[in-house]
TIRO-2110 file (N, C-alpha, C; in Angstrom, 1 decimal):
// TIRO-2110
4.3, 0.1, 6.6, N, 1, A
4.3, -0.1, 7.9, CA, 1, A
5.9, 0.5, 8.3, C, 1, A
5.3, 1.4, 9.6, N, 2, A
6.8, 2.7, 10.4, CA, 2, A
6.5, 1.9, 11.6, C, 2, A
7.7, 2.8, 12.0, N, 3, A
8.4, 2.9, 13.3, CA, 3, A
9.1, 4.1, 13.4, C, 3, A
8.4, 4.6, 14.9, N, 4, A
9.5, 6.0, 15.1, CA, 4, A
9.9, 5.7, 16.3, C, 4, A
11.2, 5.6, 16.6, N, 5, A
11.9, 5.5, 17.7, CA, 5, A
13.1, 6.4, 18.4, C, 5, A
13.2, 6.1, 19.4, N, 6, A
14.4, 7.1, 20.2, CA, 6, A
16.0, 6.7, 20.3, C, 6, A
16.9, 7.0, 19.8, N, 7, A
18.2, 6.8, 19.8, CA, 7, A
18.9, 8.0, 20.6, C, 7, A
19.8, 7.2, 21.9, N, 8, A
20.3, 7.5, 22.6, CA, 8, A
22.1, 7.4, 22.6, C, 8, A
22.7, 8.2, 22.5, N, 9, A
24.4, 7.7, 22.0, CA, 9, A
24.5, 6.9, 20.9, C, 9, A
23.8, 6.6, 19.8, N, 10, A
24.2, 5.4, 18.8, CA, 10, A
23.1, 4.4, 18.9, C, 10, A
22.6, 3.9, 20.0, N, 11, A
21.8, 3.0, 20.4, CA, 11, A
20.0, 2.9, 20.4, C, 11, A
19.6, 2.7, 19.6, N, 12, A
17.8, 2.9, 19.8, CA, 12, A
17.1, 2.1, 21.1, C, 12, A
16.7, 2.8, 22.0, N, 13, A
15.7, 2.4, 23.2, CA, 13, A
14.7, 1.3, 22.8, C, 13, A
14.9, 0.1, 23.2, N, 14, A
14.0, -0.6, 22.7, CA, 14, A
13.5, -1.3, 21.8, C, 14, A
15.2, -1.7, 20.7, N, 15, A
15.3, -2.0, 19.7, CA, 15, A
14.0, -3.0, 19.7, C, 15, A
14.8, -3.8, 20.2, N, 16, A
13.8, -5.5, 19.7, CA, 16, A
12.5, -5.3, 19.5, C, 16, A
12.1, -4.4, 20.7, N, 17, A
10.3, -4.1, 21.2, CA, 17, A
9.7, -3.4, 19.5, C, 17, A
10.5, -2.6, 19.5, N, 18, A
10.0, -2.1, 18.1, CA, 18, A
9.8, -2.4, 16.8, C, 18, A
11.4, -3.5, 16.7, N, 19, A
11.7, -4.3, 15.2, CA, 19, A
9.7, -5.5, 15.5, C, 19, A
9.7, -5.9, 16.6, N, 20, A
8.6, -6.8, 17.0, CA, 20, A
7.7, -6.4, 16.1, C, 20, A
7.2, -5.2, 16.5, N, 21, A
5.6, -3.9, 16.2, CA, 21, A
6.1, -4.2, 14.9, C, 21, A
7.0, -3.3, 14.2, N, 22, A
7.0, -3.7, 12.8, CA, 22, A
7.4, -4.7, 11.7, C, 22, A
7.5, -5.8, 12.4, N, 23, A
7.4, -7.3, 11.9, CA, 23, A
6.1, -7.5, 12.2, C, 23, A
5.3, -7.7, 13.2, N, 24, A
3.7, -7.9, 13.4, CA, 24, A
3.0, -6.7, 12.6, C, 24, A
3.4, -5.8, 12.5, N, 25, A
2.9, -5.4, 11.1, CA, 25, A
3.1, -5.2, 9.8, C, 25, A
4.1, -5.6, 9.4, N, 26, A
4.8, -6.0, 7.9, CA, 26, A
3.9, -7.4, 7.6, C, 26, A
3.9, -8.1, 8.9, N, 27, A
3.0, -9.8, 8.4, CA, 27, A
1.7, -9.4, 8.2, C, 27, A
0.9, -8.7, 8.5, N, 28, A
-0.1, -8.5, 9.0, CA, 28, A
-0.6, -7.7, 7.3, C, 28, A
-0.2, -7.2, 7.0, N, 29, A
0.0, -6.7, 4.9, CA, 29, A
0.8, -7.8, 4.0, C, 29, A
1.2, -9.0, 4.7, N, 30, A
2.1, -9.8, 4.2, CA, 30, A
3.3, -9.1, 3.5, C, 30, A
4.1, -8.2, 4.2, N, 31, A
5.6, -8.7, 3.8, CA, 31, A
6.6, -8.7, 4.4, C, 31, A
7.5, -9.5, 4.3, N, 32, A
8.7, -10.0, 4.6, CA, 32, A
9.5, -9.2, 5.5, C, 32, A
10.0, -9.2, 6.7, N, 33, A
10.4, -7.9, 7.4, CA, 33, A
12.1, -9.0, 8.1, C, 33, A
12.9, -8.4, 7.7, N, 34, A
14.2, -9.2, 8.0, CA, 34, A
15.0, -8.4, 9.4, C, 34, A
15.1, -8.3, 11.0, N, 35, A
14.9, -7.7, 11.5, CA, 35, A
16.3, -7.1, 11.7, C, 35, A
17.3, -8.4, 11.2, N, 36, A
18.9, -8.0, 11.1, CA, 36, A
19.3, -7.1, 10.3, C, 36, A
19.0, -7.1, 9.0, N, 37, A
19.0, -5.9, 7.8, CA, 37, A
18.5, -4.9, 8.2, C, 37, A
17.4, -4.4, 9.2, N, 38, A
16.8, -3.2, 10.1, CA, 38, A
17.9, -2.7, 11.0, C, 38, A
17.9, -3.7, 11.8, N, 39, A
19.7, -3.3, 13.1, CA, 39, A
20.7, -2.7, 12.4, C, 39, A
21.0, -3.3, 10.8, N, 40, A
22.6, -3.1, 11.0, CA, 40, A
22.1, -1.1, 9.9, C, 40, A
20.7, -1.5, 9.0, N, 41, A
20.3, -0.1, 8.2, CA, 41, A
20.6, 1.2, 9.4, C, 41, A
19.9, 0.5, 10.7, N, 42, A
19.7, 2.1, 11.6, CA, 42, A
21.0, 2.1, 11.7, C, 42, A
22.1, 1.0, 12.4, N, 43, A
23.1, 1.7, 13.1, CA, 43, A
24.4, 2.2, 11.7, C, 43, A
24.3, 1.8, 10.8, N, 44, A
24.4, 3.0, 9.6, CA, 44, A
24.0, 4.1, 9.0, C, 44, A
22.4, 4.2, 9.4, N, 45, A
22.3, 5.8, 9.2, CA, 45, A
22.5, 6.9, 10.3, C, 45, A
22.2, 6.3, 11.8, N, 46, A
23.2, 7.0, 12.7, CA, 46, A
24.5, 7.5, 12.3, C, 46, A
25.1, 6.7, 12.2, N, 47, A
26.3, 6.8, 12.5, CA, 47, A
26.8, 7.7, 10.8, C, 47, A
26.0, 7.6, 9.6, N, 48, A
26.4, 8.3, 8.7, CA, 48, A
25.7, 9.8, 9.0, C, 48, A
24.8, 10.0, 9.7, N, 49, A
24.6, 11.6, 10.0, CA, 49, A
24.9, 11.9, 11.0, C, 49, A
26.1, 11.5, 11.6, N, 50, A
26.7, 12.0, 12.9, CA, 50, A
25.8, 11.9, 14.2, C, 50, A
24.9, 11.2, 14.2, N, 51, A
23.9, 10.8, 15.0, CA, 51, A
24.1, 10.1, 16.4, C, 51, A
25.3, 9.8, 16.5, N, 52, A
26.1, 8.7, 17.5, CA, 52, A
26.6, 9.4, 18.9, C, 52, A
25.7, 10.2, 19.2, N, 53, A
26.1, 11.1, 20.6, CA, 53, A
25.1, 12.2, 21.0, C, 53, A
24.1, 11.6, 22.0, N, 54, A
23.1, 12.9, 21.8, CA, 54, A
22.0, 11.6, 21.6, C, 54, A
20.8, 12.4, 21.8, N, 55, A
19.5, 12.1, 21.2, CA, 55, A
19.1, 12.1, 19.6, C, 55, A
18.4, 11.5, 19.3, N, 56, A
18.0, 11.3, 17.8, CA, 56, A
16.8, 10.7, 17.4, C, 56, A
15.6, 10.9, 16.5, N, 57, A
15.0, 10.5, 16.3, CA, 57, A
15.0, 9.4, 15.1, C, 57, A
14.6, 8.4, 14.7, N, 58, A
14.7, 7.3, 13.9, CA, 58, A
13.6, 7.2, 13.5, C, 58, A
13.3, 7.0, 12.0, N, 59, A
12.2, 6.5, 11.8, CA, 59, A
12.5, 5.3, 10.8, C, 59, A
11.8, 3.9, 11.2, N, 60, A
12.0, 2.9, 10.0, CA, 60, A
10.8, 2.7, 9.1, C, 60, A
10.8, 2.6, 8.2, N, 61, A
9.5, 2.4, 6.8, CA, 61, A
9.8, 1.4, 6.0, C, 61, A
8.9, 0.3, 6.2, N, 62, A
8.9, -0.9, 5.7, CA, 62, A
8.0, -0.5, 4.1, C, 62, A
7.9, -0.4, 2.9, N, 63, A
7.0, -0.4, 1.7, CA, 63, A
7.1, -1.6, 1.0, C, 63, A
5.6, -1.7, 0.3, N, 64, A
5.5, -2.9, -0.5, CA, 64, A
7.0, -3.3, -1.5, C, 64, A
7.1, -2.1, -1.6, N, 65, A
8.7, -1.9, -3.1, CA, 65, A
8.0, -1.4, -4.4, C, 65, A
8.2, -2.0, -5.0, N, 66, A
7.8, -1.4, -6.4, CA, 66, A
6.9, -2.8, -6.7, C, 66, A
6.0, -1.9, -7.6, N, 67, A
5.0, -3.4, -8.3, CA, 67, A
3.6, -2.3, -8.9, C, 67, A
3.2, -3.3, -9.4, N, 68, A
1.7, -2.3, -10.3, CA, 68, A
1.2, -1.6, -9.0, C, 68, A
0.6, -0.8, -9.5, N, 69, A
0.0, 0.5, -9.1, CA, 69, A
-1.3, 0.0, -8.4, C, 69, A
-1.9, 0.4, -7.7, N, 70, A
-3.7, -0.5, -7.2, CA, 70, A
-3.5, -0.7, -5.5, C, 70, A
-4.5, -1.4, -5.0, N, 71, A
-4.5, -1.5, -3.9, CA, 71, A
-3.7, -2.9, -3.1, C, 71, A
-4.1, -3.8, -4.1, N, 72, A
-3.7, -5.5, -4.0, CA, 72, A
-2.1, -5.3, -3.8, C, 72, A
-2.2, -6.2, -2.5, N, 73, A
-0.4, -6.5, -2.2, CA, 73, A
0.0, -7.2, -3.1, C, 73, A
1.0, -7.1, -3.5, N, 74, A
2.3, -7.9, -4.7, CA, 74, A
1.8, -8.9, -4.4, C, 74, A
1.7, -10.3, -4.9, N, 75, A
1.9, -11.8, -4.6, CA, 75, A
3.4, -12.6, -4.0, C, 75, A
4.5, -11.3, -4.7, N, 76, A
6.0, -12.1, -4.4, CA, 76, A
6.8, -10.6, -4.4, C, 76, A
6.2, -10.6, -2.8, N, 77, A
6.6, -8.7, -2.7, CA, 77, A
8.6, -9.1, -2.5, C, 77, A
9.2, -7.6, -2.7, N, 78, A
10.4, -7.1, -2.5, CA, 78, A
10.2, -5.9, -2.0, C, 78, A
10.0, -5.6, -0.9, N, 79, A
9.8, -4.5, 0.3, CA, 79, A
11.0, -3.7, 0.4, C, 79, A
10.7, -2.4, 0.2, N, 80, A
12.0, -1.5, 0.4, CA, 80, A
11.9, -0.8, 1.9, C, 80, A
13.1, -1.0, 2.2, N, 81, A
13.2, -0.6, 4.0, CA, 81, A
13.9, 0.6, 3.6, C, 81, A
13.1, 1.7, 4.1, N, 82, A
13.9, 3.1, 4.6, CA, 82, A
14.1, 3.6, 5.9, C, 82, A
15.2, 4.4, 6.3, N, 83, A
15.7, 4.9, 7.7, CA, 83, A
16.0, 5.9, 7.0, C, 83, A
15.2, 7.0, 7.9, N, 84, A
15.6, 8.3, 8.1, CA, 84, A
15.8, 8.4, 9.8, C, 84, A
16.5, 9.6, 10.2, N, 85, A
17.3, 9.9, 11.2, CA, 85, A
17.7, 11.5, 11.2, C, 85, A
17.4, 11.6, 12.3, N, 86, A
17.6, 13.4, 12.9, CA, 86, A
17.7, 13.7, 14.1, C, 86, A
18.4, 14.3, 14.6, N, 87, A
18.6, 15.3, 16.1, CA, 87, A
17.1, 14.7, 16.7, C, 87, A
17.0, 14.5, 18.1, N, 88, A
15.7, 14.3, 18.2, CA, 88, A
15.4, 16.2, 18.9, C, 88, A
14.1, 16.2, 18.8, N, 89, A
13.3, 17.9, 19.4, CA, 89, A
12.7, 17.2, 20.4, C, 89, A
13.1, 17.5, 21.7, N, 90, A
11.9, 16.9, 22.8, CA, 90, A
10.6, 17.8, 22.5, C, 90, A
9.6, 17.5, 23.7, N, 91, A
8.6, 18.5, 23.7, CA, 91, A
8.9, 19.3, 24.5, C, 91, A
7.8, 20.3, 24.6, N, 92, A
8.1, 21.8, 25.6, CA, 92, A
8.4, 21.5, 27.0, C, 92, A
9.2, 21.9, 27.6, N, 93, A
9.3, 21.7, 29.4, CA, 93, A
7.9, 21.7, 29.7, C, 93, A
7.3, 22.0, 29.9, N, 94, A
6.1, 22.1, 30.7, CA, 94, A
5.3, 20.9, 29.8, C, 94, A
5.2, 20.2, 29.2, N, 95, A
5.0, 19.0, 29.2, CA, 95, A
5.4, 17.9, 30.1, C, 95, A
6.7, 18.0, 30.3, N, 96, A
7.2, 16.7, 31.0, CA, 96, A
6.5, 17.1, 32.6, C, 96, A
6.6, 18.0, 32.7, N, 97, A
6.0, 18.8, 34.1, CA, 97, A
4.6, 18.3, 34.5, C, 97, A
3.8, 19.0, 33.5, N, 98, A
2.2, 19.0, 33.6, CA, 98, A
2.0, 17.4, 33.3, C, 98, A
2.7, 17.0, 32.3, N, 99, A
1.9, 16.2, 31.1, CA, 99, A
1.2, 16.4, 30.2, C, 99, A
0.3, 15.4, 29.5, N, 100, A
-0.5, 15.7, 28.4, CA, 100, A
-1.7, 14.9, 28.3, C, 100, A
-2.8, 15.0, 27.7, N, 101, A
-4.1, 13.8, 27.4, CA, 101, A
-3.7, 13.2, 26.0, C, 101, A
-3.7, 12.0, 26.4, N, 102, A
-3.7, 11.0, 24.9, CA, 102, A
-5.4, 10.7, 24.6, C, 102, A
-5.2, 10.4, 23.9, N, 103, A
-7.0, 9.2, 23.8, CA, 103, A
-5.9, 8.3, 22.5, C, 103, A
-6.7, 6.5, 23.1, N, 104, A
-5.7, 5.5, 22.2, CA, 104, A
-7.1, 5.1, 22.3, C, 104, A
-6.9, 4.8, 20.8, N, 105, A
-8.0, 3.6, 20.0, CA, 105, A
-7.7, 2.1, 19.2, C, 105, A
-8.6, 1.3, 20.0, N, 106, A
-7.5, -0.3, 19.1, CA, 106, A
-8.9, -0.1, 18.7, C, 106, A
-8.8, -0.4, 17.3, N, 107, A
-9.6, -0.2, 16.1, CA, 107, A
-8.5, -1.2, 15.0, C, 107, A
-9.9, -2.5, 14.6, N, 108, A
-8.8, -3.4, 13.5, CA, 108, A
-10.3, -3.6, 12.4, C, 108, A
-10.0, -3.8, 11.3, N, 109, A
-10.1, -3.5, 10.0, CA, 109, A
-10.3, -5.0, 9.3, C, 109, A
-11.7, -5.8, 9.0, N, 110, A
-11.0, -6.9, 7.9, CA, 110, A
-10.7, -6.2, 6.6, C, 110, A
-9.8, -6.8, 6.2, N, 111, A
-10.0, -6.6, 4.6, CA, 111, A
-10.1, -7.7, 4.0, C, 111, A
-11.6, -7.3, 2.4, N, 112, A
-11.6, -8.5, 1.8, CA, 112, A
-11.1, -8.0, 0.6, C, 112, A
-10.0, -8.9, -0.1, N, 113, A
-9.2, -8.4, -0.9, CA, 113, A
-10.0, -9.3, -1.8, C, 113, A
-10.8, -9.9, -2.1, N, 114, A
-12.0, -10.5, -3.2, CA, 114, A
-12.7, -9.3, -3.6, C, 114, A
-13.6, -8.6, -2.4, N, 115, A
-14.9, -7.7, -3.4, CA, 115, A
-14.3, -6.5, -4.2, C, 115, A
END
């Protein structure tokens, strides 16, 4: 599961909401997620990459960690948290004036792990 966020001057905008959304996604695939660990990792990554001034894009990815290959979820997962960050590249100026069209789909799928 992943979440992409905007950071301004070293602070992620709406971080609590992003972490809640990430935790919800992680719970759906039975991965434990520690919000405080994620917060600390984000801060360290921004600081280590000199991204504490101006706008940055942060991507937080939680994987199931190392386990046997295949689609089955591990019974006792040890997830890996990956944080990457870089300077924020804004959209072209015209999009801020005119806006853009977006299509949002809400689709869920039930997964039968026994099939």
